[in-house]
C-alpha positions as CSV (number, residue, x, y, z in Angstrom):
1,M,0.0,0.0,0.0
2,F,1.3,3.5,-0.9
3,N,2.4,5.6,2.1
4,I,2.3,9.3,1.3
5,Q,4.2,10.2,4.4
6,E,7.1,7.9,3.6
7,F,7.1,9.1,0.0
8,I,7.2,12.8,1.0
9,E,10.0,12.2,3.6
10,E,12.1,10.2,1.2
11,N,11.8,12.6,-1.7
12,L,12.5,15.7,0.4
13,T,15.6,14.3,2.0
14,E,16.9,12.8,-1.3
15,G,16.0,16.1,-3.1
16,Y,18.1,17.9,-0.6
17,L,21.1,15.6,-0.9
18,N,21.1,15.7,-4.7
19,H,20.8,19.6,-4.6
20,A,17.3,19.7,-6.1
21,F,16.2,21.6,-3.0
22,F,17.9,24.1,-0.7
23,E,17.6,23.8,3.1
24,N,14.9,26.4,3.4
25,Q,12.9,24.9,0.5
26,V,12.8,21.5,2.3
27,K,11.7,23.1,5.5
28,I,8.9,25.2,3.8
29,F,7.7,22.2,1.8
30,A,7.6,20.0,4.9
31,L,5.7,22.7,6.8
32,N,3.2,22.9,4.0
33,Y,2.7,19.1,4.0
34,L,2.3,19.2,7.8
35,N,-0.3,22.0,7.6
36,R,-2.3,20.0,5.0
37,G,-2.2,16.9,7.2
38,Q,-0.1,14.9,4.7
39,I,2.6,14.3,7.2
40,E,2.6,14.1,11.0
41,Q,4.7,16.3,13.4
42,E,7.1,13.4,14.0
43,C,7.9,13.1,10.3
44,F,8.3,16.9,10.0
45,D,10.8,16.8,12.8
46,R,12.8,14.0,11.2
47,I,12.9,15.9,7.9
48,T,14.1,19.2,9.5
49,K,16.6,17.4,11.7
50,F,18.0,15.5,8.7
51,V,18.5,18.8,6.8
52,E,20.1,20.5,9.8
53,D,22.4,17.5,10.4
54,N,23.5,17.6,6.8
55,E,24.0,21.3,6.4
56,P,26.1,22.4,4.5
57,Y,25.7,19.9,1.8
58,P,27.9,16.9,2.7
59,E,30.1,17.3,-0.4
60,E,30.9,20.9,0.4
61,N,31.8,20.1,4.0
62,E,34.3,17.4,2.8
63,E,35.9,19.9,0.5
64,N,36.3,22.4,3.3
65,L,38.3,19.9,5.4
66,E,41.1,19.8,2.8
67,P,44.1,22.1,3.4
68,P,44.2,25.0,1.0
69,E,46.6,24.6,-2.0
70,E,49.6,26.9,-2.0
């Protein structure tokens, strides 16, 4: 059976990781889904925590750990 909440959570988090959405976009989209009753508060919290835990984008963070070239 199709679970809309799982679909939304998966697509927002994957969309963030593949740079389809920025942090603020994911949070706004998630809030809109919450307000419409398509996701529950717990799901909204997981989505926002995921984005906050992965900000900045993981690839950018890894690049910043390398010493600057001279």
